[in-house]
DRENTORKOL-3810 file (N, C-alpha, C; in nm, 4 decimals):
REM DRENTORKOL-3810
@n.u->-1.1815; n.v->-1.3149; n.w->0.7114; ca.u->-1.1664; ca.v->-1.1703; ca.w->0.7061; c.u->-1.0451; c.v->-1.1374; c.w->0.6187
@n.u->-1.0590; n.v->-1.0325; n.w->0.5383; ca.u->-0.9500; ca.v->-0.9871; ca.w->0.4515; c.u->-0.9048; c.v->-0.8482; c.w->0.4966
@n.u->-0.7759; n.v->-0.8380; n.w->0.5252; ca.u->-0.7179; ca.v->-0.7093; ca.w->0.5630; c.u->-0.6241; c.v->-0.6660; c.w->0.4517
@n.u->-0.6482; n.v->-0.5479; n.w->0.3986; ca.u->-0.5627; ca.v->-0.4909; ca.w->0.2944; c.u->-0.4700; c.v->-0.3910; c.w->0.3625
@n.u->-0.3408; n.v->-0.4035; n.w->0.3372; ca.u->-0.2424; ca.v->-0.3135; ca.w->0.3972; c.u->-0.1780; c.v->-0.2301; c.w->0.2872
@n.u->-0.1840; n.v->-0.0993; n.w->0.3045; ca.u->-0.1180; ca.v->-0.0093; ca.w->0.2119; c.u->0.0297; c.v->-0.0013; c.w->0.2468
@n.u->0.1138; n.v->-0.0534; n.w->0.1589; ca.u->0.2585; ca.v->-0.0527; ca.w->0.1802; c.u->0.3187; c.v->0.0580; c.w->0.0945
@n.u->0.4011; n.v->0.1422; n.w->0.1574; ca.u->0.4566; ca.v->0.2544; ca.w->0.0814; c.u->0.6085; c.v->0.2623; c.w->0.0864
@n.u->0.6727; n.v->0.1675; n.w->0.1535; ca.u->0.8183; ca.v->0.1677; ca.w->0.1608; c.u->0.8756; c.v->0.2715; c.w->0.2552
@n.u->0.7908; n.v->0.3400; n.w->0.3302; ca.u->0.8387; ca.v->0.4425; ca.w->0.4226; c.u->0.8917; c.v->0.3776; c.w->0.5505
@n.u->0.9628; n.v->0.4550; n.w->0.6321; ca.u->1.0105; ca.v->0.4019; ca.w->0.7600; c.u->0.8965; c.v->0.3620; c.w->0.8536
@n.u->0.7765; n.v->0.4128; n.w->0.8289; ca.u->0.6603; ca.v->0.3797; ca.w->0.9125; c.u->0.5935; c.v->0.2485; c.w->0.8721
@n.u->0.6273; n.v->0.1972; n.w->0.7553; ca.u->0.5599; ca.v->0.0771; ca.w->0.7054; c.u->0.5663; c.v->-0.0413; c.w->0.8024
@n.u->0.6807; n.v->-0.0721; n.w->0.8650; ca.u->0.6829; ca.v->-0.1869; ca.w->0.9571; c.u->0.5814; c.v->-0.1742; c.w->1.0709
@n.u->0.5606; n.v->-0.0548; n.w->1.1212; ca.u->0.4636; ca.v->-0.0338; ca.w->1.2291; c.u->0.3207; c.v->-0.0598; c.w->1.1794
@n.u->0.2919; n.v->-0.0165; n.w->1.0581; ca.u->0.1610; ca.v->-0.0398; ca.w->0.9975; c.u->0.1400; c.v->-0.1896; c.w->0.9780
@n.u->0.2416; n.v->-0.2568; n.w->0.9270; ca.u->0.2328; ca.v->-0.4009; ca.w->0.9044; c.u->0.2183; c.v->-0.4763; c.w->1.0362
@n.u->0.2897; n.v->-0.4337; n.w->1.1387; ca.u->0.2761; ca.v->-0.4976; ca.w->1.2705; c.u->0.1338; c.v->-0.4858; c.w->1.3242
@n.u->0.0710; n.v->-0.3703; n.w->1.3055; ca.u->-0.0679; ca.v->-0.3508; ca.w->1.3499; c.u->-0.1615; c.v->-0.4452; c.w->1.2746
@n.u->-0.1396; n.v->-0.4586; n.w->1.1450; ca.u->-0.2227; ca.v->-0.5484; ca.w->1.0648; c.u->-0.2027; c.v->-0.6943; c.w->1.1049
@n.u->-0.0790; n.v->-0.7337; n.w->1.1318; ca.u->-0.0502; ca.v->-0.8716; ca.w->1.1727; c.u->-0.1189; c.v->-0.9018; c.w->1.3060
@n.u->-0.1144; n.v->-0.8081; n.w->1.4000; ca.u->-0.1803; ca.v->-0.8278; ca.w->1.5298; c.u->-0.3313; c.v->-0.8458; c.w->1.5112
@n.u->-0.3911; n.v->-0.7628; n.w->1.4277; ca.u->-0.5347; ca.v->-0.7760; ca.w->1.4008; c.u->-0.5657; c.v->-0.9086; c.w->1.3323
@n.u->-0.4831; n.v->-0.9474; n.w->1.2375; ca.u->-0.5055; ca.v->-1.0725; ca.w->1.1651; c.u->-0.4966; c.v->-1.1922; c.w->1.2594
@n.u->-0.4021; n.v->-1.1878; n.w->1.3514; ca.u->-0.3895; ca.v->-1.2968; ca.w->1.4506; c.u->-0.5165; c.v->-1.3080; c.w->1.5332
@n.u->-0.5659; n.v->-1.1943; n.w->1.5806; ca.u->-0.6853; ca.v->-1.1923; ca.w->1.6657; c.u->-0.8105; c.v->-1.2396; c.w->1.5938
@n.u->-0.8153; n.v->-1.2174; n.w->1.4642; ca.u->-0.9380; ca.v->-1.2435; ca.w->1.3894; c.u->-0.9259; c.v->-1.3558; c.w->1.2868
@n.u->-0.8104; n.v->-1.4205; n.w->1.2798; ca.u->-0.7918; ca.v->-1.5267; ca.w->1.1816; c.u->-0.8011; c.v->-1.4756; c.w->1.0386
@n.u->-0.7496; n.v->-1.3563; n.w->1.0172; ca.u->-0.7623; ca.v->-1.2894; ca.w->0.8876; c.u->-0.6442; c.v->-1.3174; c.w->0.7960
@n.u->-0.6634; n.v->-1.2834; n.w->0.6703; ca.u->-0.5598; ca.v->-1.2895; ca.w->0.5687; c.u->-0.5184; c.v->-1.1467; c.w->0.5369
@n.u->-0.3877; n.v->-1.1253; n.w->0.5205; ca.u->-0.3344; ca.v->-0.9926; ca.w->0.4897; c.u->-0.2955; c.v->-0.9856; c.w->0.3428
@n.u->-0.3459; n.v->-0.8838; n.w->0.2755; ca.u->-0.3137; ca.v->-0.8575; ca.w->0.1355; c.u->-0.2373; c.v->-0.7263; c.w->0.1309
@n.u->-0.1209; n.v->-0.7270; n.w->0.0675; ca.u->-0.0393; ca.v->-0.6060; ca.w->0.0564; c.u->-0.0661; c.v->-0.5359; c.w->-0.0759
@n.u->-0.0755; n.v->-0.4036; n.w->-0.0703; ca.u->-0.0971; ca.v->-0.3243; ca.w->-0.1911; c.u->0.0033; c.v->-0.2106; c.w->-0.1930
@n.u->0.0678; n.v->-0.1919; n.w->-0.3078; ca.u->0.1665; ca.v->-0.0859; ca.w->-0.3243; c.u->0.1327; c.v->-0.0062; c.w->-0.4485
@n.u->0.1179; n.v->0.1226; n.w->-0.4328; ca.u->0.0968; ca.v->0.2125; ca.w->-0.5458; c.u->0.2316; c.v->0.2716; c.w->-0.5833
@n.u->0.2647; n.v->0.2642; n.w->-0.7094; ca.u->0.3923; ca.v->0.3173; ca.w->-0.7558; c.u->0.3707; c.v->0.4442; c.w->-0.8361
@n.u->0.4416; n.v->0.5448; n.w->-0.7957; ca.u->0.4483; ca.v->0.6684; ca.w->-0.8718; c.u->0.5955; c.v->0.6838; c.w->-0.9069
@n.u->0.6362; n.v->0.7945; n.w->-0.9584; ca.u->0.7764; ca.v->0.8113; ca.w->-0.9953; c.u->0.8556; c.v->0.8433; c.w->-0.8689
@n.u->0.9297; n.v->0.7446; n.w->-0.8150; ca.u->1.0067; ca.v->0.7681; ca.w->-0.6930; c.u->1.1343; c.v->0.8469; c.w->-0.7213
@n.u->1.1714; n.v->0.9284; n.w->-0.6272; ca.u->1.2933; ca.v->1.0083; ca.w->-0.6393; c.u->1.4163; c.v->0.9183; c.w->-0.6471
@n.u->1.4077; n.v->0.8008; n.w->-0.5878; ca.u->1.5245; ca.v->0.7139; ca.w->-0.5758; c.u->1.5542; c.v->0.6285; c.w->-0.6984
@n.u->1.4747; n.v->0.6400; n.w->-0.8043; ca.u->1.5004; ca.v->0.5515; ca.w->-0.9179; c.u->1.6296; c.v->0.5897; c.w->-0.9891
@n.u->1.6983; n.v->0.4898; n.w->-1.0439; ca.u->1.8241; ca.v->0.5177; ca.w->-1.1144; c.u->1.8014; c.v->0.6095; c.w->-1.2350
@n.u->1.8981; n.v->0.6919; n.w->-1.2632; ca.u->1.8896; ca.v->0.7869; ca.w->-1.3740; c.u->1.8646; c.v->0.7170; c.w->-1.5068
@n.u->1.9211; n.v->0.6002; n.w->-1.5257; ca.u->1.9062; ca.v->0.5269; ca.w->-1.6518; c.u->1.7603; c.v->0.4945; c.w->-1.6823
@n.u->1.6792; n.v->0.4825; n.w->-1.5805; ca.u->1.5391; ca.v->0.4471; ca.w->-1.5998; c.u->1.4639; c.v->0.5574; c.w->-1.6729
@n.u->1.5093; n.v->0.6809; n.w->-1.6584; ca.u->1.4413; ca.v->0.7926; ca.w->-1.7238; c.u->1.4422; c.v->0.7792; c.w->-1.8760
@n.u->1.5279; n.v->0.6934; n.w->-1.9308; ca.u->1.5301; ca.v->0.6734; ca.w->-2.0759; c.u->1.4189; c.v->0.5786; c.w->-2.1206
@n.u->1.3581; n.v->0.5076; n.w->-2.0270; ca.u->1.2487; ca.v->0.4165; ca.w->-2.0608; c.u->1.1237; c.v->0.4975; c.w->-2.0918
@n.u->1.0374; n.v->0.4416; n.w->-2.1740; ca.u->0.9158; ca.v->0.5128; ca.w->-2.2098; c.u->0.7952; c.v->0.4220; c.w->-2.1950
@n.u->0.6807; n.v->0.4827; n.w->-2.1772; ca.u->0.5523; ca.v->0.4131; ca.w->-2.1787; c.u->0.5476; c.v->0.2895; c.w->-2.0926
@n.u->0.5138; n.v->0.1776; n.w->-2.1570; ca.u->0.4968; ca.v->0.0509; ca.w->-2.0862; c.u->0.6256; c.v->0.0039; c.w->-2.0190
@n.u->0.7421; n.v->0.0309; n.w->-2.0795; ca.u->0.8685; ca.v->-0.0098; ca.w->-2.0178; c.u->0.8873; c.v->0.0593; c.w->-1.8836
@n.u->0.8534; n.v->0.1872; n.w->-1.8791; ca.u->0.8679; ca.v->0.2634; ca.w->-1.7555; c.u->0.7692; c.v->0.2130; c.w->-1.6505
@n.u->0.6444; n.v->0.1918; n.w->-1.6897; ca.u->0.5432; ca.v->0.1397; ca.w->-1.5969; c.u->0.5843; c.v->0.0015; c.w->-1.5461
@n.u->0.6368; n.v->-0.0819; n.w->-1.6362; ca.u->0.6804; ca.v->-0.2160; ca.w->-1.5961; c.u->0.7950; c.v->-0.2087; c.w->-1.4956
@n.u->0.8887; n.v->-0.1157; n.w->-1.5167; ca.u->0.9971; ca.v->-0.0983; ca.w->-1.4211; c.u->0.9422; c.v->-0.0611; c.w->-1.2841
@n.u->0.8470; n.v->0.0324; n.w->-1.2796; ca.u->0.7896; ca.v->0.0739; ca.w->-1.1519; c.u->0.7221; c.v->-0.0429; c.w->-1.0801
@n.u->0.6464; n.v->-0.1231; n.w->-1.1542; ca.u->0.5783; ca.v->-0.2380; ca.w->-1.0947; c.u->0.6795; c.v->-0.3395; c.w->-1.0423
@n.u->0.7833; n.v->-0.3682; n.w->-1.1202; ca.u->0.8861; ca.v->-0.4627; ca.w->-1.0746; c.u->0.9570; c.v->-0.4115; c.w->-0.9502
@n.u->0.9863; n.v->-0.2825; n.w->-0.9475; ca.u->1.0498; ca.v->-0.2202; ca.w->-0.8298; c.u->0.9586; c.v->-0.2354; c.w->-0.7073
@n.u->0.8307; n.v->-0.2073; n.w->-0.7243; ca.u->0.7345; ca.v->-0.2223; ca.w->-0.6152; c.u->0.7183; c.v->-0.3657; c.w->-0.5708
@n.u->0.7155; n.v->-0.4589; n.w->-0.6664; ca.u->0.7031; ca.v->-0.6015; ca.w->-0.6327; c.u->0.8187; c.v->-0.6489; c.w->-0.5455
@n.u->0.9397; n.v->-0.6023; n.w->-0.5771; ca.u->1.0568; ca.v->-0.6413; ca.w->-0.4973; c.u->1.0438; c.v->-0.5913; c.w->-0.3541
@n.u->0.9985; n.v->-0.4678; n.w->-0.3381; ca.u->0.9812; ca.v->-0.4126; ca.w->-0.2035; c.u->0.8686; c.v->-0.4835; c.w->-0.1286
@n.u->0.7605; n.v->-0.5180; n.w->-0.1984; ca.u->0.6505; ca.v->-0.5896; ca.w->-0.1342; c.u->0.6930; c.v->-0.7291; c.w->-0.0897
@n.u->0.7805; n.v->-0.7928; n.w->-0.1654; ca.u->0.8277; ca.v->-0.9270; ca.w->-0.1288; c.u->0.8984; c.v->-0.9236; c.w->0.0065
@n.u->0.9732; n.v->-0.8180; n.w->0.0323; ca.u->1.0411; ca.v->-0.8033; ca.w->0.1615; c.u->0.9378; c.v->-0.7874; c.w->0.2726
@n.u->0.8357; n.v->-0.7055; n.w->0.2488; ca.u->0.7309; ca.v->-0.6863; ca.w->0.3490; c.u->0.6509; c.v->-0.8146; c.w->0.3696
@n.u->0.6191; n.v->-0.8835; n.w->0.2610; ca.u->0.5412; ca.v->-1.0069; ca.w->0.2707; c.u->0.6132; c.v->-1.1127; c.w->0.3537
@n.u->0.7440; n.v->-1.1145; n.w->0.3481; ca.u->0.8213; ca.v->-1.2128; ca.w->0.4247; c.u->0.8029; c.v->-1.1946; c.w->0.5756
@n.u->0.7625; n.v->-1.0762; n.w->0.6194; ca.u->0.7402; ca.v->-1.0496; ca.w->0.7616; c.u->0.6059; c.v->-1.1048; c.w->0.8101
@n.u->0.5166; n.v->-1.1358; n.w->0.7170; ca.u->0.3832; ca.v->-1.1844; ca.w->0.7521; c.u->0.3892; c.v->-1.3354; c.w->0.7688
@n.u->0.3371; n.v->-1.3889; n.w->0.8800; ca.u->0.3333; ca.v->-1.5355; ca.w->0.8938; c.u->0.2636; c.v->-1.5976; c.w->0.7728
@n.u->0.3177; n.v->-1.7065; n.w->0.7248; ca.u->0.2694; ca.v->-1.7673; ca.w->0.6012; c.u->0.1202; c.v->-1.7979; c.w->0.6052
@n.u->0.0686; n.v->-1.8387; n.w->0.7193; ca.u->-0.0737; ca.v->-1.8732; ca.w->0.7297; c.u->-0.1652; c.v->-1.7514; c.w->0.7114
@n.u->-0.1099; n.v->-1.6307; n.w->0.7256; ca.u->-0.1892; ca.v->-1.5080; ca.w->0.7110; c.u->-0.1653; c.v->-1.4390; c.w->0.5779
@n.u->-0.0726; n.v->-1.4885; n.w->0.5009; ca.u->-0.0284; ca.v->-1.4190; ca.w->0.3798; c.u->-0.1272; c.v->-1.4371; c.w->0.2655
@n.u->-0.1733; n.v->-1.3256; n.w->0.2127; ca.u->-0.2604; ca.v->-1.3261; ca.w->0.0955; c.u->-0.1839; c.v->-1.2756; c.w->-0.0250
@n.u->-0.2511; n.v->-1.2029; n.w->-0.1096; ca.u->-0.1902; ca.v->-1.1537; ca.w->-0.2328; c.u->-0.1051; c.v->-1.0295; c.w->-0.2101
@n.u->-0.0215; n.v->-1.0018; n.w->-0.3064; ca.u->0.0569; ca.v->-0.8782; ca.w->-0.3110; c.u->0.0272; c.v->-0.8132; c.w->-0.4455
@n.u->-0.0129; n.v->-0.6876; n.w->-0.4403; ca.u->-0.0546; ca.v->-0.6162; ca.w->-0.5606; c.u->0.0266; c.v->-0.4886; c.w->-0.5744
@n.u->0.0871; n.v->-0.4700; n.w->-0.6906; ca.u->0.1595; ca.v->-0.3462; ca.w->-0.7209; c.u->0.0989; c.v->-0.2879; c.w->-0.8469
@n.u->0.0611; n.v->-0.1605; n.w->-0.8394; ca.u->0.0048; ca.v->-0.0919; ca.w->-0.9555; c.u->0.0619; c.v->0.0487; c.w->-0.9651
@n.u->0.0653; n.v->0.0997; n.w->-1.0848; ca.u->0.1061; ca.v->0.2377; ca.w->-1.1071; c.u->-0.0175; c.v->0.3253; c.w->-1.0916
@n.u->-0.0063; n.v->0.4286; n.w->-1.0087; ca.u->-0.1188; ca.v->0.5196; ca.w->-0.9909; c.u->-0.1105; c.v->0.5962; c.w->-0.8609
@n.u->-0.2070; n.v->0.6833; n.w->-0.8409; ca.u->-0.2159; ca.v->0.7588; ca.w->-0.7168; c.u->-0.2482; c.v->0.6609; c.w->-0.6035
@n.u->-0.1779; n.v->0.6705; n.w->-0.4905; ca.u->-0.1977; ca.v->0.5734; ca.w->-0.3827; c.u->-0.3425; c.v->0.5549; c.w->-0.3379
@n.u->-0.4166; n.v->0.6618; n.w->-0.3164; ca.u->-0.5554; ca.v->0.6471; ca.w->-0.2700; c.u->-0.6394; c.v->0.5724; c.w->-0.3726
@n.u->-0.6216; n.v->0.6047; n.w->-0.4999; ca.u->-0.6980; ca.v->0.5374; ca.w->-0.6053; c.u->-0.6662; c.v->0.3888; c.w->-0.6096
@n.u->-0.5378; n.v->0.3555; n.w->-0.6008; ca.u->-0.4950; ca.v->0.2157; ca.w->-0.6056; c.u->-0.5487; c.v->0.1391; c.w->-0.4852
@n.u->-0.5401; n.v->0.1974; n.w->-0.3661; ca.u->-0.5869; ca.v->0.1294; ca.w->-0.2450; c.u->-0.7381; c.v->0.1078; c.w->-0.2471
@n.u->-0.8132; n.v->0.2088; n.w->-0.2846; ca.u->-0.9594; ca.v->0.1960; ca.w->-0.2883; c.u->-1.0008; c.v->0.0931; c.w->-0.3932
@n.u->-0.9394; n.v->0.0968; n.w->-0.5092; ca.u->-0.9696; ca.v->0.0012; ca.w->-0.6149; c.u->-0.9390; c.v->-0.1418; c.w->-0.5701
@n.u->-0.8231; n.v->-0.1618; n.w->-0.5079; ca.u->-0.7856; ca.v->-0.2960; ca.w->-0.4603; c.u->-0.8803; c.v->-0.3430; c.w->-0.3504
@n.u->-0.9207; n.v->-0.2538; n.w->-0.2615; ca.u->-1.0150; ca.v->-0.2903; ca.w->-0.1548; c.u->-1.1479; c.v->-0.3371; c.w->-0.2140
@n.u->-1.1925; n.v->-0.2679; n.w->-0.3187; ca.u->-1.3166; ca.v->-0.3088; ca.w->-0.3858; c.u->-1.3003; c.v->-0.4447; c.w->-0.4530
@n.u->-1.1912; n.v->-0.4620; n.w->-0.5264; ca.u->-1.1678; ca.v->-0.5869; ca.w->-0.5995; c.u->-1.1538; c.v->-0.7068; c.w->-0.5070
@n.u->-1.0856; n.v->-0.6877; n.w->-0.3948; ca.u->-1.0632; ca.v->-0.7979; ca.w->-0.3006; c.u->-1.1800; c.v->-0.8177; c.w->-0.2047
@n.u->-1.2767; n.v->-0.7270; n.w->-0.2090; ca.u->-1.3868; ca.v->-0.7266; ca.w->-0.1125; c.u->-1.3301; c.v->-0.7266; c.w->0.0300
@n.u->-1.2359; n.v->-0.6350; n.w->0.0520; ca.u->-1.1658; ca.v->-0.6259; ca.w->0.1806; c.u->-1.2622; c.v->-0.5864; c.w->0.2926
@n.u->-1.2338; n.v->-0.6371; n.w->0.4114; ca.u->-1.3116; ca.v->-0.6019; ca.w->0.5295; c.u->-1.2516; c.v->-0.4828; c.w->0.6026
@n.u->-1.1212; n.v->-0.4612; n.w->0.5822; ca.u->-1.0510; ca.v->-0.3544; ca.w->0.6518; c.u->-0.9295; c.v->-0.3131; c.w->0.5705
@n.u->-0.9034; n.v->-0.1838; n.w->0.5661; ca.u->-0.7814; ca.v->-0.1303; ca.w->0.5065; c.u->-0.6984; c.v->-0.0739; c.w->0.6205
@n.u->-0.5707; n.v->-0.1096; n.w->0.6262; ca.u->-0.4795; ca.v->-0.0571; ca.w->0.7273; c.u->-0.3736; c.v->0.0239; c.w->0.6541
@n.u->-0.3633; n.v->0.1519; n.w->0.6915; ca.u->-0.2662; ca.v->0.2414; ca.w->0.6285; c.u->-0.1994; c.v->0.3265; c.w->0.7346
@n.u->-0.0874; n.v->0.3840; n.w->0.6986; ca.u->-0.0166; ca.v->0.4733; ca.w->0.7894; c.u->-0.0599; c.v->0.6171; c.w->0.7700
@n.u->-0.0448; n.v->0.6939; n.w->0.8754; ca.u->-0.0698; ca.v->0.8377; ca.w->0.8634; c.u->0.0640; c.v->0.9047; c.w->0.8360
@n.u->0.0594; n.v->1.0151; n.w->0.7723; ca.u->0.1808; ca.v->1.0908; ca.w->0.7439; c.u->0.1569; c.v->1.2349; c.w->0.7818
@n.u->0.2622; n.v->1.3097; n.w->0.7833; ca.u->0.2520; ca.v->1.4503; ca.w->0.8187; c.u->0.1543; c.v->1.5234; c.w->0.7304
@n.u->0.0884; n.v->1.6208; n.w->0.7848; ca.u->-0.0103; ca.v->1.6979; ca.w->0.7119; c.u->0.0448; c.v->1.8366; c.w->0.6878
@n.u->0.1323; n.v->1.8452; n.w->0.5903; ca.u->0.1947; ca.v->1.9734; ca.w->0.5635; c.u->0.2095; c.v->1.9957; c.w->0.4151
@n.u->0.2501; n.v->2.1132; n.w->0.3790; ca.u->0.2770; ca.v->2.1458; ca.w->0.2394; c.u->0.1603; c.v->2.1184; c.w->0.1477
@n.u->0.1885; n.v->2.0432; n.w->0.0428; ca.u->0.0863; ca.v->2.0173; ca.w->-0.0589; c.u->-0.0288; c.v->1.9326; c.w->-0.0059
@n.u->-0.0051; n.v->1.8520; n.w->0.0994; ca.u->-0.1135; ca.v->1.7728; ca.w->0.1572; c.u->-0.2280; c.v->1.8608; c.w->0.2056
@n.u->-0.1977; n.v->1.9808; n.w->0.2503; ca.u->-0.3036; ca.v->2.0705; ca.w->0.2971; c.u->-0.3961; c.v->2.1121; c.w->0.1851
@n.u->-0.3433; n.v->2.1175; n.w->0.0653; ca.u->-0.4242; ca.v->2.1566; ca.w->-0.0493; c.u->-0.4975; c.v->2.0361; c.w->-0.1077
@n.u->-0.4244; n.v->1.9280; n.w->-0.1280; ca.u->-0.4798; ca.v->1.8107; ca.w->-0.1953; c.u->-0.5418; c.v->1.7093; c.w->-0.1001
@n.u->-0.5030; n.v->1.7104; n.w->0.0259; ca.u->-0.5507; ca.v->1.6105; ca.w->0.1208; c.u->-0.4569; c.v->1.4926; c.w->0.1263
@n.u->-0.4459; n.v->1.4312; n.w->0.2416; ca.u->-0.3553; ca.v->1.3181; ca.w->0.2567; c.u->-0.4140; c.v->1.1925; c.w->0.1928
@n.u->-0.3266; n.v->1.0988; n.w->0.1629; ca.u->-0.3713; ca.v->0.9693; ca.w->0.1112; c.u->-0.4649; c.v->0.9047; c.w->0.2121
@n.u->-0.4286; n.v->0.9110; n.w->0.3404; ca.u->-0.5123; ca.v->0.8503; ca.w->0.4447; c.u->-0.6532; c.v->0.9087; c.w->0.4422
@n.u->-0.6631; n.v->1.0399; n.w->0.4344; ca.u->-0.7954; ca.v->1.1039; ca.w->0.4331; c.u->-0.8757; c.v->1.0617; c.w->0.3107
@n.u->-0.8102; n.v->1.0546; n.w->0.1969; ca.u->-0.8791; ca.v->1.0144; ca.w->0.0740; c.u->-0.9299; c.v->0.8702; c.w->0.0847
@n.u->-0.8483; n.v->0.7824; n.w->0.1398; ca.u->-0.8891; ca.v->0.6423; ca.w->0.1543; c.u->-1.0037; c.v->0.6317; c.w->0.2543
@n.u->-0.9927; n.v->0.7003; n.w->0.3669; ca.u->-1.0999; ca.v->0.6972; ca.w->0.4670; c.u->-1.2324; c.v->0.7407; c.w->0.4050
@n.u->-1.2303; n.v->0.8437; n.w->0.3231; ca.u->-1.3527; ca.v->0.8972; ca.w->0.2643; c.u->-1.4091; c.v->0.8129; c.w->0.1505
@n.u->-1.3247; n.v->0.7311; n.w->0.0866; ca.u->-1.3706; ca.v->0.6599; ca.w->-0.0330; c.u->-1.3721; c.v->0.5077; c.w->-0.0218
@n.u->-1.3086; n.v->0.4512; n.w->0.0784; ca.u->-1.2977; ca.v->0.3053; ca.w->0.0877; c.u->-1.4351; c.v->0.2406; c.w->0.1069
@n.u->-1.4534; n.v->0.1206; n.w->0.0519; ca.u->-1.5801; ca.v->0.0497; ca.w->0.0663; c.u->-1.5924; c.v->-0.0252; c.w->0.1993
@n.u->-1.4925; n.v->-0.0081; n.w->0.2864; ca.u->-1.4906; ca.v->-0.0794; ca.w->0.4139; c.u->-1.4282; c.v->0.0107; c.w->0.5206
@n.u->-1.4161; n.v->-0.0393; n.w->0.6409; ca.u->-1.3535; ca.v->0.0359; ca.w->0.7483; c.u->-1.2052; c.v->0.0550; c.w->0.7199
@n.u->-1.1493; n.v->0.1609; n.w->0.7760; ca.u->-1.0079; ca.v->0.1937; ca.w->0.7573; c.u->-0.9446; c.v->0.2203; c.w->0.8934
@n.u->-0.8306; n.v->0.1574; n.w->0.9184; ca.u->-0.7530; ca.v->0.1840; ca.w->1.0386; c.u->-0.6308; c.v->0.2642; c.w->0.9958
@n.u->-0.6163; n.v->0.3839; n.w->1.0536; ca.u->-0.5017; ca.v->0.4676; ca.w->1.0239; c.u->-0.4056; c.v->0.4564; c.w->1.1412
@n.u->-0.2865; n.v->0.4040; n.w->1.1153; ca.u->-0.1862; ca.v->0.3818; ca.w->1.2190; c.u->-0.0921; c.v->0.5006; c.w->1.2239
@n.u->-0.0750; n.v->0.5586; n.w->1.3413; ca.u->0.0171; ca.v->0.6716; ca.w->1.3584; c.u->0.1580; c.v->0.6200; c.w->1.3756
END
């Protein structure tokens, strides 16, 4: 069984990862981490001088470093791939689920306010478009 976990670097991520690890233990599954990178507010000002591929490469490297920390929490026997891509989170997660032929996507829920009411949450988009079952962890 392949479990894809949407990692977003939020304070809720450890809880989402813990839920995936528990499921993987019960089912002998492998956990694959996926991180979608957009322009984070926390990036250093100097990065704004980068353009095109340099900027995208910086985002991917930044995401890879954060995923490495999350991956270290997964028991080695359950650890699968780690994927970082630039793009909208729902698009990246659905695409990765298709490519990996995932059996389950585990993602966190977030508040449903502001712009989410207009555009829809990442969780809702993944639930509606994923090629497999989705577990949304509160």
